[in-house]
C-alpha positions in Angstrom: 0.2 0.0 -0.1 1.4 3.4 -0.8 2.1 5.5 2.1 0.1 8.5 0.6 -2.9 6.2 0.6 -5.0 6.3 2.9 -6.7 3.5 5.5 -10.1 3.3 5.6 -11.9 3.7 9.2 -15.3 2.2 9.7 -16.9 2.5 13.5 -20.0 0.7 14.7 -20.6 2.9 18.0 -23.0 5.4 18.0 -21.8 8.8 19.3 -24.2 8.9 22.1 -22.2 5.9 23.4 -18.8 7.9 24.2 -20.9 10.7 25.6 -22.7 8.7 28.0 -19.1 6.9 29.1 -18.4 10.7 29.4 -21.1 11.9 31.8 -20.7 8.6 34.2 -17.0 9.1 34.0 -17.6 12.6 34.9 -17.4 12.5 38.4 -14.2 10.2 38.6 -12.4 13.4 36.5 -13.7 15.3 38.7 -12.6 13.2 41.8 -8.6 12.8 40.2 -8.4 16.4 39.1 -9.0 17.1 43.0 -7.5 14.4 45.0 -4.4 13.9 42.4 -3.3 17.2 41.3 0.1 16.4 40.9 3.5 17.3 42.4 3.3 22.1 43.1 6.0 22.1 40.8 8.1 24.2 43.4 11.4 24.0 44.7 11.7 20.9 47.5 14.7 21.3 50.5 17.0 18.5 50.5 16.8 18.5 54.4 15.1 20.7 57.6 17.1 21.8 60.1 14.9 21.8 63.7 16.3 24.5 66.1 15.2 24.7 69.4 12.9 28.0 70.2 15.1 29.0 73.0 18.6 28.4 70.9 17.5 30.2 67.7 19.0 33.8 67.0 19.4 35.9 63.9 22.8 34.5 63.6 21.6 30.6 63.6 21.4 30.0 59.6 24.4 31.6 59.4 26.5 30.1 62.4 25.4 26.2 60.4 27.0 27.0 57.8 29.8 28.1 60.0 30.6 24.9 62.3 29.7 23.0 59.2 32.8 25.0 57.7 34.7 24.3 61.0 34.0 20.7 61.2 35.5 19.8 57.4 38.3 22.1 58.3 39.3 19.9 61.2 38.2 17.3 60.2 38.1 16.5 55.4 40.2 20.1 54.6 40.5 18.9 51.6 38.6 17.0 48.8 40.9 13.6 48.8 40.0 13.3 52.6 36.7 13.9 52.2 36.1 11.1 49.5 38.2 9.1 51.5 35.6 9.2 54.6 33.2 8.6 52.1 33.8 6.2 49.3 33.5 9.3 46.4 35.1 7.8 43.0 38.0 10.0 42.1 35.8 11.6 39.5 33.9 13.0 41.9 36.0 14.3 44.8 37.2 17.6 43.3 33.5 18.1 42.1 31.5 17.5 45.2 33.9 19.0 47.7 34.2 22.3 45.9 30.2 22.2 46.0 29.8 21.4 49.0 31.9 24.3 50.7 30.7 26.6 48.4 27.2 25.9 49.4 27.9 25.9 53.4 29.1 29.6 52.5 26.2 30.3 50.4 23.2 28.8 51.5 23.9 26.5 54.4 20.4 25.5 55.5 17.5 24.9 53.3 15.2 25.1 55.4 14.6 25.2 59.0 11.9 24.4 61.8 11.9 26.9 65.3 10.9 23.6 67.9 8.0 24.2 70.2 7.6 20.8 70.6 10.3 18.0 71.6 13.1 20.5 71.2 11.5 22.8 73.6 9.1 21.0 76.4 7.1 22.7 78.5 8.1 26.4 79.8 6.0 28.8 81.5 3.2 30.1 79.3 5.3 33.4 80.0 8.1 32.3 78.4 6.5 30.3 75.6 4.8 33.5 74.5 7.5 35.1 74.5 9.7 32.9 72.4 7.1 32.4 69.5 6.5 36.5 69.3 11.1 36.7 69.0 10.9 34.2 66.4 8.5 35.9 64.0 10.0 38.6 64.4 13.2 37.0 63.7 11.9 35.1 60.8 10.3 38.1 59.5 13.7 40.2 59.5 15.6 37.7 58.0 13.2 37.3 55.1 13.1 41.2 54.6 16.9 41.5 54.8 17.6 39.0 52.8 19.2 36.3 56.0 16.4 34.1 56.0 16.9 30.3 54.6 14.7 29.8 51.4 11.8 28.2 53.8 11.3 28.7 57.6 8.9 28.7 59.8 7.9 26.6 63.1 7.0 22.9 65.1 4.2 23.9 67.4 3.2 21.2 70.2 0.8 18.9 69.1 -2.9 18.5 69.3 -3.2 16.2 71.8 -5.4 17.1 74.6 -2.5 17.9 77.2 -0.3 20.9 75.5 -3.5 21.6 72.9 -4.5 25.0 74.2 -0.6 25.8 74.3 -0.2 24.7 70.5 -2.9 26.7 69.3 -2.0 29.6 71.1 1.7 29.5 69.7 0.5 29.4 65.9 -1.5 32.1 66.9 1.2 34.1 68.4 3.7 33.1 65.6 1.1 33.5 62.4 -0.1 37.1 64.4 3.7 38.8 65.1 4.2 37.9 61.1 0.8 39.9 59.7 2.1 42.7 62.0 5.5 42.5 60.7 4.6 42.6 57.0 2.5 39.6 56.0 3.5 36.0 55.5 6.5 35.0 53.8 6.1 33.2 50.6 8.4 30.4 52.3 6.6 29.9 55.6 6.7 26.3 56.7 4.1 25.2 60.0 4.7 21.9 61.0 2.4 19.3 62.8 3.7 16.4 65.2 2.2 13.8 66.6 -0.5 13.6 64.6 -3.0 10.3 65.0 -6.1 11.2 63.8 -7.7 12.8 60.8 -9.8 14.6 63.1 -6.3 16.3 64.4 -5.5 18.0 60.8 -9.1 18.7 60.7 -9.2 21.1 63.5 -5.5 22.4 62.0 -7.6 23.3 58.9 -10.0 25.2 61.0 -7.4 26.8 63.2 -5.7 28.2 59.9 -9.4 28.9 58.3 -10.4 31.1 61.3 -6.7 32.8 61.3 -7.1 33.7 57.9 -10.8 35.0 58.0 -9.8 37.0 61.1 -6.7 38.8 59.1 -8.3 39.5 55.6 -5.9 36.7 53.9 -6.8 34.0 51.3 -8.8 30.9 52.3 -6.0 28.1 51.7 -3.6 30.9 52.1 -1.6 28.9 54.5 -0.2 25.1 54.3 1.2 22.6 56.8 3.6 19.6 57.5 2.5 16.7 58.8 4.4 14.3 60.8 4.0 11.0 61.0 4.9 9.3 64.7 2.6 6.8 65.6 1.5 3.7 64.6 -2.1 4.9 64.4 -1.0 7.8 61.7 -0.1 4.6 59.5 -2.5 2.0 60.4 -6.2 2.8 61.9 -7.9 0.5 64.0 -9.7 0.0 61.3 -7.6 -1.3 59.4 -7.2 1.3 57.0 -4.7 4.1 56.1 -5.0 6.4 58.1 -2.3 8.5 56.6 -4.3 8.9 53.4 -7.3 10.2 55.3 -5.3 12.7 57.2 -4.5 13.7 53.6 -8.2 14.1 52.5 -9.2 16.3 56.1 -6.2 18.5 54.9 -8.5 20.2 52.1 -5.7 20.7 49.9 -3.1 22.1 53.3 -1.5 19.4 53.8 2.2 20.1 52.0 4.1 17.5 53.4 4.7 14.3 55.1 7.6 14.0 57.8 8.3 10.6 58.9 9.3 10.9 63.0 12.5 8.1 63.3 12.4 7.8 66.7 8.8 8.6 68.1 7.6 5.6 65.3 9.9 3.4 66.6 9.5 3.6 70.2 5.8 3.0 69.4 6.5 -0.1 68.0 8.2 -1.0 71.0 11.4 -0.9 68.5 14.8 -1.0 71.1 17.0 2.1 71.0 20.2 0.9 69.8 18.0 0.0 66.5 15.9 3.1 66.2 17.2 4.2 62.6 15.2 5.1 59.7 17.0 2.0 58.3 15.0 -0.3 60.3 12.1 -2.4 58.6 9.3 -1.0 60.8 10.8 2.7 59.0 10.6 1.0 55.8 7.6 -0.1 56.0 6.1 2.7 57.1 7.9 5.0 54.8 6.4 3.1 51.9 2.7 3.7 53.1 3.3 7.4 53.4 5.0 6.9 49.9 2.1 5.6 48.5 -0.7 7.5 50.0 0.8 10.9 48.7 1.4 9.8 45.6 0.2 12.2 42.8 -1.3 14.5 45.7 1.0 17.4 45.8 2.2 16.0 49.2 6.1 15.8 49.9 7.8 13.1 52.1 10.5 13.7 54.2 12.5 11.1 55.7 13.7 11.8 59.4 17.3 12.3 60.9 19.9 10.0 62.8 20.9 10.6 66.2 24.9 9.9 65.7 26.2 13.2 65.7 29.6 14.2 63.9 31.5 15.6 67.3 34.2 14.3 69.0 37.6 13.3 67.7 37.8 12.6 63.7 37.8 8.8 63.9 34.1 9.8 65.2 32.9 11.9 63.4 33.8 10.1 60.3 32.4 7.2 61.4 28.8 9.3 61.9 29.6 10.9 58.5 29.7 7.5 56.8 26.6 6.7 58.6 24.8 9.8 57.5 26.2 9.5 54.2 25.2 6.1 53.8 21.3 6.9 55.2 20.9 9.6 53.2 22.0 8.2 50.0 19.8 4.6 50.7 16.4 7.4 51.3 17.4 9.3 47.8 17.5 5.6 45.9 13.9 5.5 47.6 12.9 8.8 46.4 12.5 10.5 49.7 14.6 13.8 48.6 14.4 15.4 51.9 15.1 14.6 55.2 15.9 15.9 58.9 19.7 17.3 60.1 20.0 17.8 63.5 23.7 18.8 63.9 25.5 21.2 61.9 28.1 18.9 61.2 25.2 16.8 59.4 25.4 19.0 56.4 28.4 18.4 54.5 27.2 15.0 54.3 23.7 15.9 53.5 25.1 17.3 50.3 27.6 15.5 49.5 25.4 13.2 49.2 22.7 14.9 47.4 25.0 16.4 45.2 26.9 12.8 44.5 23.2 11.4 43.6 22.5 14.0 41.3 26.0 14.0 39.4 26.4 10.4 39.3 23.0 10.4 37.5 23.5 13.5 35.5 25.1 12.3 32.3 22.7 9.0 31.7 19.8 11.6 32.6 21.1 14.3 30.1 21.4 12.1 27.2 18.3 9.9 27.3 15.9 13.0 27.8 17.6 14.8 25.1 17.2 11.6 23.2 14.1 11.8 23.8 12.8 15.0 23.4 14.6 14.8 19.9 13.0 11.3 19.0 16.2 9.9 18.9 16.6 6.2 18.8 18.3 4.8 22.0 19.2 1.6 23.8 16.4 2.1 25.7 12.5 2.8 24.9 11.5 5.7 27.2 8.4 6.7 28.1 7.1 9.9 28.8 6.2 8.4 32.7 10.2 8.1 32.4 11.2 11.4 31.2 8.9 12.9 33.9 11.6 11.3 35.8 14.8 12.2 34.1 13.3 15.9 34.1 12.9 15.7 37.9 16.0 14.3 39.0 17.8 17.3 37.2 15.6 20.1 38.1 15.7 18.6 41.8 20.1 18.6 41.2 19.9 22.8 39.3 17.5 23.4 42.8 19.8 21.9 45.6 23.4 23.4 43.5 24.5 20.1 42.9 24.1 20.9 38.8 24.7 23.9 37.2 21.8 25.6 34.7 24.8 26.2 32.0 25.9 22.3 32.1 22.4 21.2 32.0 21.4 22.8 29.1 24.3 22.2 27.1 24.1 18.4 27.5 20.1 17.9 27.1 19.3 21.1 24.2 16.6 21.6 27.2 15.8 25.6 28.8 14.7 25.0 32.0 10.9 26.3 31.0 11.2 22.7 28.9 12.2 20.9 31.8 9.5 21.9 33.8 6.9 20.4 31.2 9.0 17.0 30.5 8.0 16.9 34.7 4.3 18.2 35.0 3.1 16.6 31.8 -0.9 16.3 31.6 -2.9 13.2 33.1 -3.3 11.5 30.1 0.0 12.1 28.6 1.7 9.6 31.3 -0.2 6.3 29.7 1.4 6.0 26.5 4.6 7.2 24.7 4.1 10.1 21.9 6.0 8.1 19.0 
């Protein structure tokens, strides 16, 4: 048959059948759009730093960077020594070390939470009121003068009866302080800990809605993270996945699910010596969280390690290897964020992140370039794979592991083009556009 000869096409179903199917599935279409809007496409920080409210001050972000640099100077003063500790290949040793130092000088902390919960503990009301007002003033000032981390906020006390009123008041004092200082910054993040029932999420939603109403803010302006620290947050008494119900209860306000390594492990009876983010119990919880959050626009964060890189060099190196390994393990499992509890954790956080994105850069760039150009290759990629490849490159750009120029050179794509591949329309993921 000639190339210019049209194939005869015949159908049997009347148009009314297609219309009837569309009408039948219209509620499902609407439900899919509402519950699974996809990733928001904004930057996700690679870590969250927790600082007790009484220890937080205007110089905290810079202080963490300086202390992290001091740890490098003392325990790994050059690329070769750092690479030897972490097992970095020769070709990555210099680029990773240089980027880590540059990051610590330029943007040492990506996300900071002023902690009014476990890291702060019970205090007299007047003291916590003052600390909440002070946190608001300092955070507002940091965003104003450009010294803030990209994301900053507080972790309040939870919604359990014994501390509920105190947590609500701290939230009110903090948010009111921000409004009085000029308004809510774009990088504001709030964390609600120890969530056990969806009704506690609903209560948070109502609180924030009332605050928005009282201050004349757009409804839905304030979002929050849900911290998963109890077994009931994963599996409810009736056998359902509580975390999925929590996401729905947030009414679109949930921005993240953060895994609490030590509270969750203790809740299951894991002994202290085995409480770690790579314990099987932790893997199970995070797998449930991951599936529940997929497609909803709610992002996941791994927990932390409590093994601190302090003391003699040998102990620091041991702690660095542990932290580096846990971070790389999390990245491979698509947990792109975690907690850091000490300034000396930051060098290995960035080393792990930068090595991960740089190791995968050449292959991701080549495959995406071939896909975009419809060129043949040894792998048949589909739109879903192009989404993953572009997501890898965009996350690498956001954190500083990759440079705009090198990504453009290797892919031939601009950032808007990468973003288009990373956020395809829902139907475009069903089959390759070939």
